[in-house]
mmJSON file of the N, C-alpha and C atoms, coordinates in Angstrom:
{"data_MODEL":{"atom_site":{
"group_PDB":["ATOM","ATOM","ATOM","ATOM","ATOM","ATOM","ATOM","ATOM","ATOM","ATOM","ATOM","ATOM","ATOM","ATOM","ATOM","ATOM","ATOM","ATOM","ATOM","ATOM","ATOM","ATOM","ATOM","ATOM","ATOM","ATOM","ATOM","ATOM","ATOM","ATOM","ATOM","ATOM","ATOM","ATOM","ATOM","ATOM","ATOM","ATOM","ATOM","ATOM","ATOM","ATOM","ATOM","ATOM","ATOM","ATOM","ATOM","ATOM","ATOM","ATOM","ATOM","ATOM","ATOM","ATOM","ATOM","ATOM","ATOM","ATOM","ATOM","ATOM","ATOM","ATOM","ATOM","ATOM","ATOM","ATOM","ATOM","ATOM","ATOM","ATOM","ATOM","ATOM","ATOM","ATOM","ATOM","ATOM","ATOM","ATOM","ATOM","ATOM","ATOM","ATOM","ATOM","ATOM","ATOM","ATOM","ATOM","ATOM","ATOM","ATOM","ATOM","ATOM","ATOM","ATOM","ATOM","ATOM","ATOM","ATOM","ATOM","ATOM","ATOM","ATOM","ATOM","ATOM","ATOM","ATOM","ATOM","ATOM","ATOM","ATOM","ATOM","ATOM","ATOM","ATOM","ATOM","ATOM","ATOM","ATOM","ATOM","ATOM","ATOM","ATOM","ATOM","ATOM","ATOM","ATOM","ATOM","ATOM","ATOM","ATOM","ATOM","ATOM","ATOM","ATOM","ATOM","ATOM","ATOM","ATOM","ATOM","ATOM","ATOM","ATOM","ATOM","ATOM","ATOM","ATOM","ATOM","ATOM","ATOM","ATOM","ATOM","ATOM","ATOM","ATOM","ATOM","ATOM","ATOM","ATOM","ATOM","ATOM","ATOM","ATOM","ATOM","ATOM","ATOM","ATOM","ATOM","ATOM","ATOM","ATOM","ATOM","ATOM","ATOM","ATOM","ATOM","ATOM","ATOM","ATOM","ATOM","ATOM","ATOM","ATOM","ATOM","ATOM","ATOM","ATOM","ATOM","ATOM","ATOM","ATOM","ATOM","ATOM","ATOM","ATOM","ATOM","ATOM","ATOM","ATOM","ATOM","ATOM","ATOM","ATOM","ATOM","ATOM","ATOM","ATOM","ATOM","ATOM","ATOM","ATOM","ATOM","ATOM","ATOM","ATOM","ATOM","ATOM","ATOM","ATOM","ATOM","ATOM","ATOM","ATOM","ATOM","ATOM","ATOM","ATOM","ATOM","ATOM","ATOM","ATOM","ATOM","ATOM","ATOM","ATOM","ATOM","ATOM","ATOM","ATOM","ATOM","ATOM","ATOM","ATOM","ATOM"],
"id":[1,2,3,4,5,6,7,8,9,10,11,12,13,14,15,16,17,18,19,20,21,22,23,24,25,26,27,28,29,30,31,32,33,34,35,36,37,38,39,40,41,42,43,44,45,46,47,48,49,50,51,52,53,54,55,56,57,58,59,60,61,62,63,64,65,66,67,68,69,70,71,72,73,74,75,76,77,78,79,80,81,82,83,84,85,86,87,88,89,90,91,92,93,94,95,96,97,98,99,100,101,102,103,104,105,106,107,108,109,110,111,112,113,114,115,116,117,118,119,120,121,122,123,124,125,126,127,128,129,130,131,132,133,134,135,136,137,138,139,140,141,142,143,144,145,146,147,148,149,150,151,152,153,154,155,156,157,158,159,160,161,162,163,164,165,166,167,168,169,170,171,172,173,174,175,176,177,178,179,180,181,182,183,184,185,186,187,188,189,190,191,192,193,194,195,196,197,198,199,200,201,202,203,204,205,206,207,208,209,210,211,212,213,214,215,216,217,218,219,220,221,222,223,224,225,226,227,228,229,230,231,232,233,234,235,236,237,238,239,240,241,242,243],
"type_symbol":["N","C","C","N","C","C","N","C","C","N","C","C","N","C","C","N","C","C","N","C","C","N","C","C","N","C","C","N","C","C","N","C","C","N","C","C","N","C","C","N","C","C","N","C","C","N","C","C","N","C","C","N","C","C","N","C","C","N","C","C","N","C","C","N","C","C","N","C","C","N","C","C","N","C","C","N","C","C","N","C","C","N","C","C","N","C","C","N","C","C","N","C","C","N","C","C","N","C","C","N","C","C","N","C","C","N","C","C","N","C","C","N","C","C","N","C","C","N","C","C","N","C","C","N","C","C","N","C","C","N","C","C","N","C","C","N","C","C","N","C","C","N","C","C","N","C","C","N","C","C","N","C","C","N","C","C","N","C","C","N","C","C","N","C","C","N","C","C","N","C","C","N","C","C","N","C","C","N","C","C","N","C","C","N","C","C","N","C","C","N","C","C","N","C","C","N","C","C","N","C","C","N","C","C","N","C","C","N","C","C","N","C","C","N","C","C","N","C","C","N","C","C","N","C","C","N","C","C","N","C","C","N","C","C","N","C","C","N","C","C","N","C","C"],
"label_atom_id":["N","CA","C","N","CA","C","N","CA","C","N","CA","C","N","CA","C","N","CA","C","N","CA","C","N","CA","C","N","CA","C","N","CA","C","N","CA","C","N","CA","C","N","CA","C","N","CA","C","N","CA","C","N","CA","C","N","CA","C","N","CA","C","N","CA","C","N","CA","C","N","CA","C","N","CA","C","N","CA","C","N","CA","C","N","CA","C","N","CA","C","N","CA","C","N","CA","C","N","CA","C","N","CA","C","N","CA","C","N","CA","C","N","CA","C","N","CA","C","N","CA","C","N","CA","C","N","CA","C","N","CA","C","N","CA","C","N","CA","C","N","CA","C","N","CA","C","N","CA","C","N","CA","C","N","CA","C","N","CA","C","N","CA","C","N","CA","C","N","CA","C","N","CA","C","N","CA","C","N","CA","C","N","CA","C","N","CA","C","N","CA","C","N","CA","C","N","CA","C","N","CA","C","N","CA","C","N","CA","C","N","CA","C","N","CA","C","N","CA","C","N","CA","C","N","CA","C","N","CA","C","N","CA","C","N","CA","C","N","CA","C","N","CA","C","N","CA","C","N","CA","C","N","CA","C","N","CA","C","N","CA","C","N","CA","C","N","CA","C","N","CA","C","N","CA","C","N","CA","C","N","CA","C"],
"label_alt_id":[null,null,null,null,null,null,null,null,null,null,null,null,null,null,null,null,null,null,null,null,null,null,null,null,null,null,null,null,null,null,null,null,null,null,null,null,null,null,null,null,null,null,null,null,null,null,null,null,null,null,null,null,null,null,null,null,null,null,null,null,null,null,null,null,null,null,null,null,null,null,null,null,null,null,null,null,null,null,null,null,null,null,null,null,null,null,null,null,null,null,null,null,null,null,null,null,null,null,null,null,null,null,null,null,null,null,null,null,null,null,null,null,null,null,null,null,null,null,null,null,null,null,null,null,null,null,null,null,null,null,null,null,null,null,null,null,null,null,null,null,null,null,null,null,null,null,null,null,null,null,null,null,null,null,null,null,null,null,null,null,null,null,null,null,null,null,null,null,null,null,null,null,null,null,null,null,null,null,null,null,null,null,null,null,null,null,null,null,null,null,null,null,null,null,null,null,null,null,null,null,null,null,null,null,null,null,null,null,null,null,null,null,null,null,null,null,null,null,null,null,null,null,null,null,null,null,null,null,null,null,null,null,null,null,null,null,null,null,null,null,null,null,null],
"label_comp_id":["MET","MET","MET","PHE","PHE","PHE","ILE","ILE","ILE","HIS","HIS","HIS","ASN","ASN","ASN","ASP","ASP","ASP","SER","SER","SER","LEU","LEU","LEU","ALA","ALA","ALA","GLY","GLY","GLY","LEU","LEU","LEU","PRO","PRO","PRO","PHE","PHE","PHE","PHE","PHE","PHE","SER","SER","SER","GLY","GLY","GLY","LEU","LEU","LEU","ALA","ALA","ALA","ALA","ALA","ALA","ALA","ALA","ALA","ASP","ASP","ASP","ALA","ALA","ALA","LYS","LYS","LYS","ALA","ALA","ALA","LEU","LEU","LEU","THR","THR","THR","PRO","PRO","PRO","HIS","HIS","HIS","ALA","ALA","ALA","ARG","ARG","ARG","ILE","ILE","ILE","ARG","ARG","ARG","THR","THR","THR","CYS","CYS","CYS","GLU","GLU","GLU","LYS","LYS","LYS","LYS","LYS","LYS","GLN","GLN","GLN","THR","THR","THR","LEU","LEU","LEU","PHE","PHE","PHE","TRP","TRP","TRP","THR","THR","THR","GLY","GLY","GLY","ASP","ASP","ASP","PRO","PRO","PRO","ALA","ALA","ALA","ALA","ALA","ALA","ALA","ALA","ALA","LEU","LEU","LEU","TYR","TYR","TYR","PHE","PHE","PHE","VAL","VAL","VAL","MET","MET","MET","SER","SER","SER","GLY","GLY","GLY","ARG","ARG","ARG","ILE","ILE","ILE","LYS","LYS","LYS","ILE","ILE","ILE","TYR","TYR","TYR","LEU","LEU","LEU","GLN","GLN","GLN","THR","THR","THR","GLU","GLU","GLU","GLU","GLU","GLU","ASN","ASN","ASN","GLN","GLN","GLN","GLN","GLN","GLN","THR","THR","THR","VAL","VAL","VAL","LEU","LEU","LEU","ARG","ARG","ARG","THR","THR","THR","ALA","ALA","ALA","GLN","GLN","GLN","ARG","ARG","ARG","GLY","GLY","GLY","ASP","ASP","ASP","VAL","VAL","VAL","ILE","ILE","ILE"],
"label_asym_id":["A","A","A","A","A","A","A","A","A","A","A","A","A","A","A","A","A","A","A","A","A","A","A","A","A","A","A","A","A","A","A","A","A","A","A","A","A","A","A","A","A","A","A","A","A","A","A","A","A","A","A","A","A","A","A","A","A","A","A","A","A","A","A","A","A","A","A","A","A","A","A","A","A","A","A","A","A","A","A","A","A","A","A","A","A","A","A","A","A","A","A","A","A","A","A","A","A","A","A","A","A","A","A","A","A","A","A","A","A","A","A","A","A","A","A","A","A","A","A","A","A","A","A","A","A","A","A","A","A","A","A","A","A","A","A","A","A","A","A","A","A","A","A","A","A","A","A","A","A","A","A","A","A","A","A","A","A","A","A","A","A","A","A","A","A","A","A","A","A","A","A","A","A","A","A","A","A","A","A","A","A","A","A","A","A","A","A","A","A","A","A","A","A","A","A","A","A","A","A","A","A","A","A","A","A","A","A","A","A","A","A","A","A","A","A","A","A","A","A","A","A","A","A","A","A","A","A","A","A","A","A","A","A","A","A","A","A","A","A","A","A","A","A"],
"label_entity_id":["1","1","1","1","1","1","1","1","1","1","1","1","1","1","1","1","1","1","1","1","1","1","1","1","1","1","1","1","1","1","1","1","1","1","1","1","1","1","1","1","1","1","1","1","1","1","1","1","1","1","1","1","1","1","1","1","1","1","1","1","1","1","1","1","1","1","1","1","1","1","1","1","1","1","1","1","1","1","1","1","1","1","1","1","1","1","1","1","1","1","1","1","1","1","1","1","1","1","1","1","1","1","1","1","1","1","1","1","1","1","1","1","1","1","1","1","1","1","1","1","1","1","1","1","1","1","1","1","1","1","1","1","1","1","1","1","1","1","1","1","1","1","1","1","1","1","1","1","1","1","1","1","1","1","1","1","1","1","1","1","1","1","1","1","1","1","1","1","1","1","1","1","1","1","1","1","1","1","1","1","1","1","1","1","1","1","1","1","1","1","1","1","1","1","1","1","1","1","1","1","1","1","1","1","1","1","1","1","1","1","1","1","1","1","1","1","1","1","1","1","1","1","1","1","1","1","1","1","1","1","1","1","1","1","1","1","1","1","1","1","1","1","1"],
"label_seq_id":[1,1,1,2,2,2,3,3,3,4,4,4,5,5,5,6,6,6,7,7,7,8,8,8,9,9,9,10,10,10,11,11,11,12,12,12,13,13,13,14,14,14,15,15,15,16,16,16,17,17,17,18,18,18,19,19,19,20,20,20,21,21,21,22,22,22,23,23,23,24,24,24,25,25,25,26,26,26,27,27,27,28,28,28,29,29,29,30,30,30,31,31,31,32,32,32,33,33,33,34,34,34,35,35,35,36,36,36,37,37,37,38,38,38,39,39,39,40,40,40,41,41,41,42,42,42,43,43,43,44,44,44,45,45,45,46,46,46,47,47,47,48,48,48,49,49,49,50,50,50,51,51,51,52,52,52,53,53,53,54,54,54,55,55,55,56,56,56,57,57,57,58,58,58,59,59,59,60,60,60,61,61,61,62,62,62,63,63,63,64,64,64,65,65,65,66,66,66,67,67,67,68,68,68,69,69,69,70,70,70,71,71,71,72,72,72,73,73,73,74,74,74,75,75,75,76,76,76,77,77,77,78,78,78,79,79,79,80,80,80,81,81,81],
"pdbx_PDB_ins_code":[null,null,null,null,null,null,null,null,null,null,null,null,null,null,null,null,null,null,null,null,null,null,null,null,null,null,null,null,null,null,null,null,null,null,null,null,null,null,null,null,null,null,null,null,null,null,null,null,null,null,null,null,null,null,null,null,null,null,null,null,null,null,null,null,null,null,null,null,null,null,null,null,null,null,null,null,null,null,null,null,null,null,null,null,null,null,null,null,null,null,null,null,null,null,null,null,null,null,null,null,null,null,null,null,null,null,null,null,null,null,null,null,null,null,null,null,null,null,null,null,null,null,null,null,null,null,null,null,null,null,null,null,null,null,null,null,null,null,null,null,null,null,null,null,null,null,null,null,null,null,null,null,null,null,null,null,null,null,null,null,null,null,null,null,null,null,null,null,null,null,null,null,null,null,null,null,null,null,null,null,null,null,null,null,null,null,null,null,null,null,null,null,null,null,null,null,null,null,null,null,null,null,null,null,null,null,null,null,null,null,null,null,null,null,null,null,null,null,null,null,null,null,null,null,null,null,null,null,null,null,null,null,null,null,null,null,null,null,null,null,null,null,null],
"Cartn_x":[108.111,108.977,110.308,110.823,112.093,113.261,114.415,115.621,116.552,117.259,118.217,119.529,120.211,121.425,122.533,122.514,123.498,123.3,122.074,121.791,122.413,122.343,122.975,124.481,125.063,126.518,127.012,126.169,126.565,126.526,126.015,125.952,127.244,127.778,129.026,128.96,127.803,127.626,128.002,127.773,128.028,129.288,130.142,131.29,132.229,132.368,133.258,132.567,131.301,130.506,130.743,130.957,131.132,129.821,129.913,128.737,127.731,128.212,127.317,126.552,127.205,126.552,125.497,125.801,124.824,123.607,123.852,122.754,121.882,122.5,121.743,120.863,121.286,120.499,119.357,119.515,118.564,117.11,116.785,115.374,114.74,115.556,115.043,114.931,115.428,115.424,114.192,113.663,112.503,112.767,112.255,112.324,111.076,111.278,110.164,110.306,109.341,109.344,108.549,109.118,108.474,108.143,107.035,106.624,107.306,107.399,107.965,107.166,107.879,107.321,106.649,106.845,106.306,107.158,106.533,107.241,107.574,108.844,109.274,109.092,109.406,109.258,109.253,108.779,108.697,109.67,110.067,110.903,110.212,110.974,110.422,109.892,109.724,109.286,110.366,109.97,110.988,111.695,112.968,113.739,113.292,112.529,111.967,112.646,113.464,114.089,115.37,116.171,117.378,117.131,117.223,116.91,118.184,118.256,119.355,118.777,119.354,118.848,119.407,118.52,118.926,118.948,118.089,118.069,117.326,117.557,116.89,117.555,116.813,117.316,116.229,116.665,115.748,116.201,115.292,115.591,115.255,116.227,116.032,116.011,114.904,114.757,113.997,114.129,113.324,112.309,111.112,110.061,109.635,109.569,109.173,107.656,107.192,105.754,105.146,105.989,105.526,105.656,105.884,106.049,107.284,108.287,109.572,110.411,111.155,112.0,113.468,114.186,115.64,116.191,116.808,117.347,118.628,118.642,119.804,120.759,120.163,120.968,120.102,120.737,120.068,120.791,120.088,120.664,120.459,121.436,121.34,121.822,121.833,122.159,123.39,123.23,124.32,124.328,123.572,123.528,122.617,122.864,122.097,121.409,120.132,119.372,118.917],
"Cartn_y":[101.158,101.801,102.115,103.276,103.681,103.155,103.098,102.589,103.764,103.676,104.703,104.449,105.509,105.296,104.599,104.615,103.856,102.361,101.938,100.529,100.072,100.892,100.541,100.441,101.409,101.431,100.222,99.64,98.484,97.163,97.159,95.929,95.734,94.505,94.252,94.679,94.558,94.931,96.39,97.241,98.671,99.121,98.203,98.549,99.579,99.603,100.559,101.822,101.971,103.109,104.33,105.466,106.712,107.066,107.736,108.094,108.9,109.797,110.619,109.752,108.726,107.84,106.971,106.492,105.716,106.584,107.838,108.753,108.969,109.006,109.192,107.979,106.785,105.57,105.382,105.922,105.695,105.982,107.054,107.298,106.206,105.4,104.344,102.992,102.913,101.65,101.571,100.378,100.131,98.892,98.907,97.723,96.901,95.641,94.719,93.589,93.454,92.384,91.218,90.035,88.85,87.855,87.203,86.14,84.836,83.907,82.601,81.953,81.378,80.69,81.619,82.92,83.874,83.848,83.933,83.939,85.373,85.605,86.925,87.044,85.982,85.973,84.532,84.34,83.022,82.932,81.725,81.496,82.121,82.886,83.515,84.916,85.331,86.709,87.679,88.838,89.83,90.343,90.646,91.164,92.592,92.771,94.085,94.728,93.964,94.492,93.73,94.336,93.717,93.589,92.38,92.144,91.968,92.668,92.53,91.913,90.823,90.151,90.881,91.503,92.267,91.396,90.382,89.427,88.181,87.101,85.848,85.151,84.216,83.438,83.337,83.194,83.029,81.813,80.875,79.671,79.944,79.688,79.851,78.452,78.135,76.767,76.727,75.607,75.294,74.251,74.371,73.42,72.69,71.36,70.555,70.507,69.959,69.804,68.871,68.012,67.087,67.697,69.018,69.761,69.35,68.812,68.526,69.806,70.068,71.267,70.887,71.611,71.5,72.821,72.818,74.041,74.423,75.626,76.14,76.863,77.528,78.362,78.799,79.021,79.656,80.977,82.067,83.401,83.821,84.547,85.026,86.467,87.024,88.437,88.85,89.934,90.468,89.968,88.915,88.371,89.219,89.113,89.84,88.815,89.073,88.191,89.029],
"Cartn_z":[103.919,104.885,104.199,104.446,103.853,104.675,104.049,104.707,105.012,106.104,106.499,105.765,105.296,104.511,105.291,106.632,107.41,107.197,106.955,106.714,105.404,104.379,103.106,103.255,103.924,104.092,104.871,105.711,106.506,105.76,104.537,103.745,102.959,102.929,102.19,100.719,100.096,98.692,98.453,99.448,99.322,100.063,100.453,101.302,100.672,99.357,98.71,98.255,98.605,98.15,99.037,98.418,99.165,99.869,100.997,101.792,100.967,100.14,99.315,98.308,97.789,96.833,97.523,98.726,99.495,99.807,100.14,100.437,99.194,98.017,96.777,96.454,96.869,96.619,97.613,98.793,99.88,99.516,98.801,98.476,97.612,96.957,96.084,96.797,98.008,98.758,99.659,99.794,100.663,101.502,102.7,103.552,103.307,103.071,102.857,103.865,104.733,105.722,105.159,105.24,104.682,105.784,105.609,106.521,106.11,107.041,106.748,105.614,104.666,103.492,102.487,102.619,101.649,100.384,99.226,97.949,97.547,97.216,96.74,95.233,94.522,93.072,92.59,91.363,90.747,89.589,89.246,88.071,86.86,86.094,84.896,85.11,86.377,86.636,86.156,85.626,85.257,86.519,86.379,87.514,87.795,88.862,89.179,90.379,91.092,92.306,92.61,93.446,93.983,95.479,96.022,97.427,98.234,99.374,100.319,101.58,102.012,103.212,104.433,105.199,106.384,107.632,107.675,108.795,108.336,109.023,108.68,107.51,106.91,105.781,104.72,103.478,102.357,101.556,101.374,100.599,99.135,98.267,96.831,96.235,95.57,95.081,93.765,93.099,91.927,92.348,91.853,92.189,90.925,91.015,89.865,89.749,88.663,88.474,89.519,90.104,91.148,92.549,92.619,93.877,94.68,94.021,94.662,94.604,95.666,95.702,95.603,94.753,94.689,95.19,96.365,96.953,96.218,95.675,94.967,95.91,96.895,97.8,98.964,100.101,101.219,101.479,101.244,101.445,102.891,103.436,104.815,104.887,106.099,106.283,105.471,104.732,103.926,102.498,102.209,100.85,99.956,98.668,97.664,96.769,96.498,95.601,94.421],
"occupancy":[1.0,1.0,1.0,1.0,1.0,1.0,1.0,1.0,1.0,1.0,1.0,1.0,1.0,1.0,1.0,1.0,1.0,1.0,1.0,1.0,1.0,1.0,1.0,1.0,1.0,1.0,1.0,1.0,1.0,1.0,1.0,1.0,1.0,1.0,1.0,1.0,1.0,1.0,1.0,1.0,1.0,1.0,1.0,1.0,1.0,1.0,1.0,1.0,1.0,1.0,1.0,1.0,1.0,1.0,1.0,1.0,1.0,1.0,1.0,1.0,1.0,1.0,1.0,1.0,1.0,1.0,1.0,1.0,1.0,1.0,1.0,1.0,1.0,1.0,1.0,1.0,1.0,1.0,1.0,1.0,1.0,1.0,1.0,1.0,1.0,1.0,1.0,1.0,1.0,1.0,1.0,1.0,1.0,1.0,1.0,1.0,1.0,1.0,1.0,1.0,1.0,1.0,1.0,1.0,1.0,1.0,1.0,1.0,1.0,1.0,1.0,1.0,1.0,1.0,1.0,1.0,1.0,1.0,1.0,1.0,1.0,1.0,1.0,1.0,1.0,1.0,1.0,1.0,1.0,1.0,1.0,1.0,1.0,1.0,1.0,1.0,1.0,1.0,1.0,1.0,1.0,1.0,1.0,1.0,1.0,1.0,1.0,1.0,1.0,1.0,1.0,1.0,1.0,1.0,1.0,1.0,1.0,1.0,1.0,1.0,1.0,1.0,1.0,1.0,1.0,1.0,1.0,1.0,1.0,1.0,1.0,1.0,1.0,1.0,1.0,1.0,1.0,1.0,1.0,1.0,1.0,1.0,1.0,1.0,1.0,1.0,1.0,1.0,1.0,1.0,1.0,1.0,1.0,1.0,1.0,1.0,1.0,1.0,1.0,1.0,1.0,1.0,1.0,1.0,1.0,1.0,1.0,1.0,1.0,1.0,1.0,1.0,1.0,1.0,1.0,1.0,1.0,1.0,1.0,1.0,1.0,1.0,1.0,1.0,1.0,1.0,1.0,1.0,1.0,1.0,1.0,1.0,1.0,1.0,1.0,1.0,1.0,1.0,1.0,1.0,1.0,1.0,1.0],
"B_iso_or_equiv":[0.0,0.0,0.0,0.0,0.0,0.0,0.0,0.0,0.0,0.0,0.0,0.0,0.0,0.0,0.0,0.0,0.0,0.0,0.0,0.0,0.0,0.0,0.0,0.0,0.0,0.0,0.0,0.0,0.0,0.0,0.0,0.0,0.0,0.0,0.0,0.0,0.0,0.0,0.0,0.0,0.0,0.0,0.0,0.0,0.0,0.0,0.0,0.0,0.0,0.0,0.0,0.0,0.0,0.0,0.0,0.0,0.0,0.0,0.0,0.0,0.0,0.0,0.0,0.0,0.0,0.0,0.0,0.0,0.0,0.0,0.0,0.0,0.0,0.0,0.0,0.0,0.0,0.0,0.0,0.0,0.0,0.0,0.0,0.0,0.0,0.0,0.0,0.0,0.0,0.0,0.0,0.0,0.0,0.0,0.0,0.0,0.0,0.0,0.0,0.0,0.0,0.0,0.0,0.0,0.0,0.0,0.0,0.0,0.0,0.0,0.0,0.0,0.0,0.0,0.0,0.0,0.0,0.0,0.0,0.0,0.0,0.0,0.0,0.0,0.0,0.0,0.0,0.0,0.0,0.0,0.0,0.0,0.0,0.0,0.0,0.0,0.0,0.0,0.0,0.0,0.0,0.0,0.0,0.0,0.0,0.0,0.0,0.0,0.0,0.0,0.0,0.0,0.0,0.0,0.0,0.0,0.0,0.0,0.0,0.0,0.0,0.0,0.0,0.0,0.0,0.0,0.0,0.0,0.0,0.0,0.0,0.0,0.0,0.0,0.0,0.0,0.0,0.0,0.0,0.0,0.0,0.0,0.0,0.0,0.0,0.0,0.0,0.0,0.0,0.0,0.0,0.0,0.0,0.0,0.0,0.0,0.0,0.0,0.0,0.0,0.0,0.0,0.0,0.0,0.0,0.0,0.0,0.0,0.0,0.0,0.0,0.0,0.0,0.0,0.0,0.0,0.0,0.0,0.0,0.0,0.0,0.0,0.0,0.0,0.0,0.0,0.0,0.0,0.0,0.0,0.0,0.0,0.0,0.0,0.0,0.0,0.0,0.0,0.0,0.0,0.0,0.0,0.0],
"pdbx_formal_charge":[null,null,null,null,null,null,null,null,null,null,null,null,null,null,null,null,null,null,null,null,null,null,null,null,null,null,null,null,null,null,null,null,null,null,null,null,null,null,null,null,null,null,null,null,null,null,null,null,null,null,null,null,null,null,null,null,null,null,null,null,null,null,null,null,null,null,null,null,null,null,null,null,null,null,null,null,null,null,null,null,null,null,null,null,null,null,null,null,null,null,null,null,null,null,null,null,null,null,null,null,null,null,null,null,null,null,null,null,null,null,null,null,null,null,null,null,null,null,null,null,null,null,null,null,null,null,null,null,null,null,null,null,null,null,null,null,null,null,null,null,null,null,null,null,null,null,null,null,null,null,null,null,null,null,null,null,null,null,null,null,null,null,null,null,null,null,null,null,null,null,null,null,null,null,null,null,null,null,null,null,null,null,null,null,null,null,null,null,null,null,null,null,null,null,null,null,null,null,null,null,null,null,null,null,null,null,null,null,null,null,null,null,null,null,null,null,null,null,null,null,null,null,null,null,null,null,null,null,null,null,null,null,null,null,null,null,null,null,null,null,null,null,null],
"auth_seq_id":[1,1,1,2,2,2,3,3,3,4,4,4,5,5,5,6,6,6,7,7,7,8,8,8,9,9,9,10,10,10,11,11,11,12,12,12,13,13,13,14,14,14,15,15,15,16,16,16,17,17,17,18,18,18,19,19,19,20,20,20,21,21,21,22,22,22,23,23,23,24,24,24,25,25,25,26,26,26,27,27,27,28,28,28,29,29,29,30,30,30,31,31,31,32,32,32,33,33,33,34,34,34,35,35,35,36,36,36,37,37,37,38,38,38,39,39,39,40,40,40,41,41,41,42,42,42,43,43,43,44,44,44,45,45,45,46,46,46,47,47,47,48,48,48,49,49,49,50,50,50,51,51,51,52,52,52,53,53,53,54,54,54,55,55,55,56,56,56,57,57,57,58,58,58,59,59,59,60,60,60,61,61,61,62,62,62,63,63,63,64,64,64,65,65,65,66,66,66,67,67,67,68,68,68,69,69,69,70,70,70,71,71,71,72,72,72,73,73,73,74,74,74,75,75,75,76,76,76,77,77,77,78,78,78,79,79,79,80,80,80,81,81,81],
"auth_comp_id":["MET","MET","MET","PHE","PHE","PHE","ILE","ILE","ILE","HIS","HIS","HIS","ASN","ASN","ASN","ASP","ASP","ASP","SER","SER","SER","LEU","LEU","LEU","ALA","ALA","ALA","GLY","GLY","GLY","LEU","LEU","LEU","PRO","PRO","PRO","PHE","PHE","PHE","PHE","PHE","PHE","SER","SER","SER","GLY","GLY","GLY","LEU","LEU","LEU","ALA","ALA","ALA","ALA","ALA","ALA","ALA","ALA","ALA","ASP","ASP","ASP","ALA","ALA","ALA","LYS","LYS","LYS","ALA","ALA","ALA","LEU","LEU","LEU","THR","THR","THR","PRO","PRO","PRO","HIS","HIS","HIS","ALA","ALA","ALA","ARG","ARG","ARG","ILE","ILE","ILE","ARG","ARG","ARG","THR","THR","THR","CYS","CYS","CYS","GLU","GLU","GLU","LYS","LYS","LYS","LYS","LYS","LYS","GLN","GLN","GLN","THR","THR","THR","LEU","LEU","LEU","PHE","PHE","PHE","TRP","TRP","TRP","THR","THR","THR","GLY","GLY","GLY","ASP","ASP","ASP","PRO","PRO","PRO","ALA","ALA","ALA","ALA","ALA","ALA","ALA","ALA","ALA","LEU","LEU","LEU","TYR","TYR","TYR","PHE","PHE","PHE","VAL","VAL","VAL","MET","MET","MET","SER","SER","SER","GLY","GLY","GLY","ARG","ARG","ARG","ILE","ILE","ILE","LYS","LYS","LYS","ILE","ILE","ILE","TYR","TYR","TYR","LEU","LEU","LEU","GLN","GLN","GLN","THR","THR","THR","GLU","GLU","GLU","GLU","GLU","GLU","ASN","ASN","ASN","GLN","GLN","GLN","GLN","GLN","GLN","THR","THR","THR","VAL","VAL","VAL","LEU","LEU","LEU","ARG","ARG","ARG","THR","THR","THR","ALA","ALA","ALA","GLN","GLN","GLN","ARG","ARG","ARG","GLY","GLY","GLY","ASP","ASP","ASP","VAL","VAL","VAL","ILE","ILE","ILE"],
"auth_asym_id":["A","A","A","A","A","A","A","A","A","A","A","A","A","A","A","A","A","A","A","A","A","A","A","A","A","A","A","A","A","A","A","A","A","A","A","A","A","A","A","A","A","A","A","A","A","A","A","A","A","A","A","A","A","A","A","A","A","A","A","A","A","A","A","A","A","A","A","A","A","A","A","A","A","A","A","A","A","A","A","A","A","A","A","A","A","A","A","A","A","A","A","A","A","A","A","A","A","A","A","A","A","A","A","A","A","A","A","A","A","A","A","A","A","A","A","A","A","A","A","A","A","A","A","A","A","A","A","A","A","A","A","A","A","A","A","A","A","A","A","A","A","A","A","A","A","A","A","A","A","A","A","A","A","A","A","A","A","A","A","A","A","A","A","A","A","A","A","A","A","A","A","A","A","A","A","A","A","A","A","A","A","A","A","A","A","A","A","A","A","A","A","A","A","A","A","A","A","A","A","A","A","A","A","A","A","A","A","A","A","A","A","A","A","A","A","A","A","A","A","A","A","A","A","A","A","A","A","A","A","A","A","A","A","A","A","A","A","A","A","A","A","A","A"],
"auth_atom_id":["N","CA","C","N","CA","C","N","CA","C","N","CA","C","N","CA","C","N","CA","C","N","CA","C","N","CA","C","N","CA","C","N","CA","C","N","CA","C","N","CA","C","N","CA","C","N","CA","C","N","CA","C","N","CA","C","N","CA","C","N","CA","C","N","CA","C","N","CA","C","N","CA","C","N","CA","C","N","CA","C","N","CA","C","N","CA","C","N","CA","C","N","CA","C","N","CA","C","N","CA","C","N","CA","C","N","CA","C","N","CA","C","N","CA","C","N","CA","C","N","CA","C","N","CA","C","N","CA","C","N","CA","C","N","CA","C","N","CA","C","N","CA","C","N","CA","C","N","CA","C","N","CA","C","N","CA","C","N","CA","C","N","CA","C","N","CA","C","N","CA","C","N","CA","C","N","CA","C","N","CA","C","N","CA","C","N","CA","C","N","CA","C","N","CA","C","N","CA","C","N","CA","C","N","CA","C","N","CA","C","N","CA","C","N","CA","C","N","CA","C","N","CA","C","N","CA","C","N","CA","C","N","CA","C","N","CA","C","N","CA","C","N","CA","C","N","CA","C","N","CA","C","N","CA","C","N","CA","C","N","CA","C","N","CA","C","N","CA","C","N","CA","C","N","CA","C","N","CA","C","N","CA","C"],
"pdbx_PDB_model_num":[1,1,1,1,1,1,1,1,1,1,1,1,1,1,1,1,1,1,1,1,1,1,1,1,1,1,1,1,1,1,1,1,1,1,1,1,1,1,1,1,1,1,1,1,1,1,1,1,1,1,1,1,1,1,1,1,1,1,1,1,1,1,1,1,1,1,1,1,1,1,1,1,1,1,1,1,1,1,1,1,1,1,1,1,1,1,1,1,1,1,1,1,1,1,1,1,1,1,1,1,1,1,1,1,1,1,1,1,1,1,1,1,1,1,1,1,1,1,1,1,1,1,1,1,1,1,1,1,1,1,1,1,1,1,1,1,1,1,1,1,1,1,1,1,1,1,1,1,1,1,1,1,1,1,1,1,1,1,1,1,1,1,1,1,1,1,1,1,1,1,1,1,1,1,1,1,1,1,1,1,1,1,1,1,1,1,1,1,1,1,1,1,1,1,1,1,1,1,1,1,1,1,1,1,1,1,1,1,1,1,1,1,1,1,1,1,1,1,1,1,1,1,1,1,1,1,1,1,1,1,1,1,1,1,1,1,1,1,1,1,1,1,1]
}}}
């Protein structure tokens, strides 16, 4: 699903961006809806995307070999991952 350029302009990350520049980025942006506990990426994966949290929260953590989790950050609306 594509994103509307008003959505980009409403994110703090793009607050200083001119409307024409936001419009130029819009064709490259996609909305990705995630289910609870869905993995977006794993440690060591190449950086293939920049994620903007539009709603909800995303837990960023490291997992040990013993399946213990160390939470590094909880991202929420407006945050960039």
